[in-house]
C-alpha positions as CSV (number, residue, x, y, z in Angstrom):
1,M,-42.0,24.0,-9.7
2,R,-39.6,25.0,-12.5
3,L,-39.8,28.6,-11.4
4,S,-38.9,27.7,-7.8
5,Q,-36.0,25.6,-9.0
6,R,-34.7,28.4,-11.1
7,L,-35.1,30.8,-8.3
8,L,-33.2,28.5,-5.9
9,T,-30.4,28.1,-8.5
10,V,-30.1,31.9,-8.9
11,L,-30.1,32.4,-5.2
12,L,-27.5,29.8,-4.6
13,A,-25.4,31.2,-7.4
14,C,-25.6,34.7,-5.9
15,F,-25.1,33.9,-2.2
16,L,-22.8,30.8,-2.2
17,P,-19.7,32.9,-3.0
18,I,-20.6,35.3,-0.3
19,F,-21.0,32.5,2.3
20,A,-17.8,30.9,1.1
21,A,-15.9,34.2,1.5
22,F,-17.4,34.7,5.0
23,A,-16.4,31.2,6.0
24,R,-12.8,31.7,4.7
25,S,-12.6,35.0,6.6
26,Q,-13.7,33.4,9.9
27,E,-11.2,30.6,9.4
28,A,-8.4,33.1,8.8
29,D,-9.2,34.8,12.1
30,S,-9.0,31.6,14.2
31,P,-5.6,30.8,15.8
32,A,-5.7,27.4,14.1
33,A,-5.6,29.0,10.7
34,A,-2.6,31.3,11.6
35,V,0.9,30.2,10.6
36,F,4.1,31.9,11.7
37,P,5.6,33.4,8.5
38,A,9.1,32.3,7.4
39,V,11.6,34.8,8.8
40,T,15.4,34.6,8.9
41,S,17.0,36.4,11.8
42,Y,19.9,36.2,14.2
43,A,19.6,35.5,17.9
44,L,21.5,37.7,20.3
45,D,24.3,35.1,20.3
46,K,24.6,35.9,16.6
47,S,23.5,32.4,15.5
48,R,21.2,32.3,12.4
49,V,17.6,31.3,13.1
50,D,15.2,30.3,10.3
51,L,11.8,30.7,11.9
52,P,9.8,28.6,12.4
53,T,11.7,25.6,11.1
54,S,14.9,25.9,13.1
55,L,13.3,26.5,16.4
56,A,14.6,24.0,18.9
57,G,11.3,22.6,20.2
58,Q,8.8,20.4,18.6
59,Y,6.4,22.9,20.1
60,N,7.6,26.5,20.9
61,I,6.2,29.2,23.1
62,L,6.9,32.5,21.4
63,L,6.8,35.7,23.5
64,L,6.4,38.6,21.0
65,S,6.8,42.2,22.0
66,F,6.4,45.3,19.8
67,E,7.4,48.1,22.2
68,Q,10.0,48.3,25.0
69,E,7.2,49.0,27.5
70,Q,5.8,45.5,26.8
71,Q,8.8,43.9,28.4
72,N,7.0,43.7,31.7
73,Q,4.2,41.8,30.0
74,V,6.7,39.4,28.5
75,S,8.5,39.0,31.8
76,S,5.2,38.0,33.5
77,W,5.0,35.0,31.1
78,M,8.5,33.8,31.7
79,P,7.8,31.6,34.8
80,A,5.0,29.8,32.9
81,A,7.2,29.4,29.7
82,E,10.1,28.1,31.8
83,A,7.9,25.7,33.6
84,A,6.5,24.3,30.4
85,Q,10.0,23.9,29.0
86,H,11.2,22.1,32.1
87,T,8.1,19.9,32.3
88,H,8.0,18.9,28.6
89,F,11.2,17.9,26.8
90,N,9.8,18.9,23.4
91,V,8.8,22.4,24.4
92,R,11.1,25.5,24.1
93,Y,10.4,29.2,24.6
94,Y,11.8,32.2,22.8
95,Q,11.5,35.9,23.3
96,L,10.9,37.6,19.9
97,P,11.1,41.4,20.0
98,V,9.5,42.6,16.8
99,F,10.8,45.7,15.0
100,P,10.1,47.3,11.7
101,R,12.5,46.3,8.9
102,E,15.5,48.6,9.3
103,N,19.0,49.1,7.9
104,V,22.0,47.1,9.1
105,L,23.4,49.9,11.4
106,Y,20.1,50.2,13.2
107,R,19.8,46.4,13.7
108,W,23.4,46.3,15.0
109,W,22.7,49.1,17.5
110,E,19.4,47.6,18.7
111,N,20.9,44.1,19.1
112,S,24.0,45.5,20.9
113,S,21.6,47.4,23.3
114,M,19.7,44.2,24.0
115,R,22.9,42.3,24.7
116,S,23.9,44.9,27.2
117,D,20.5,44.7,28.9
118,V,20.5,40.9,29.0
119,T,23.8,40.3,30.6
120,D,23.5,36.5,30.9
121,P,24.9,35.1,27.6
122,E,23.0,31.8,28.3
123,M,19.8,33.6,27.4
124,W,21.1,35.0,24.1
125,P,20.2,32.0,21.9
126,W,16.6,32.3,23.1
127,I,16.2,36.0,22.3
128,V,15.7,36.5,18.6
129,P,15.0,40.0,17.4
130,L,12.8,40.1,14.3
131,Y,13.1,43.0,11.7
132,V,10.0,42.5,9.5
133,E,7.4,44.2,7.4
134,Q,5.0,44.7,10.3
135,Q,1.6,44.6,8.6
136,P,2.0,41.3,6.6
137,F,3.7,39.8,9.7
138,L,0.8,40.8,12.0
139,R,-1.8,39.7,9.4
140,A,-0.2,36.3,9.0
141,L,-0.5,35.7,12.8
142,G,-4.0,37.2,13.2
143,I,-2.6,39.9,15.4
144,E,-4.9,43.0,15.3
145,N,-2.6,45.5,16.9
146,R,0.7,46.0,18.6
147,K,-0.6,47.4,21.8
148,E,0.1,44.3,23.9
149,A,2.7,41.6,23.9
150,V,1.5,38.4,22.2
151,V,2.2,34.8,23.3
152,L,1.9,32.0,20.8
153,L,2.2,28.2,21.0
154,V,3.4,27.0,17.6
155,D,4.4,23.6,16.2
156,K,7.6,22.9,14.2
157,S,5.8,24.0,11.0
158,G,4.8,27.3,12.5
159,R,1.1,26.5,12.8
160,V,-0.4,28.6,15.7
161,L,-2.0,26.2,18.2
162,W,-2.8,28.7,20.9
163,K,-2.6,32.5,21.3
164,S,-3.0,35.1,24.0
165,S,-1.9,38.6,24.7
166,G,-1.1,41.0,27.5
167,S,0.2,40.1,30.9
168,L,-0.1,36.6,32.4
169,T,-3.1,35.9,34.6
170,E,-4.0,32.7,36.4
171,E,-6.7,32.0,33.7
172,K,-4.1,32.5,30.9
173,R,-1.6,30.3,32.7
174,S,-4.2,27.5,33.0
175,Q,-5.1,27.9,29.3
176,L,-1.4,27.7,28.3
177,E,-0.8,24.6,30.5
178,K,-3.9,22.9,28.9
179,A,-2.7,23.8,25.4
180,V,0.8,22.5,26.0
181,A,-0.5,19.3,27.7
182,G,-2.9,18.8,24.8
183,V,-0.2,18.9,22.1
184,T,2.5,17.0,24.1
185,G,0.2,14.3,25.5
186,H,1.2,15.1,29.1
């Protein structure tokens, strides 16, 4: 019996750290474990935005794009995001074009270009270009690649409550509506 107890102790000592590391890696891949990293940026109206803490909603739908070609994907989500904002007083949505960290001149040029594309100044506070170190940013949010736009539902602390990618489908719309209703209680 002592031999089997020793063997069990040795096996536990060897494999417990492996199981714990596996459990942590699974937890990090789940949307509930992802947290929007702290980023300071400026909306197109030139107001400072400290993400995620200064976002206007208690819950925020964030429409992230990584390439200009993904704007159609983001646009497909706009009616659902607007409906959630109009239905739930504590939900807001933002468009967050994500760019690599660049110099001031590049950021000025890119932001000026976006302002000329989005001619309604009422939309400018809700469009916040992010200039970030891409890999740590993507890793923090559990985003595996930049090939599709990503949609996040986050709380005021930045905790990711729901995540999807690509263009809106009826199934994704339903999932977003359920996620929003689940957090807002409506």
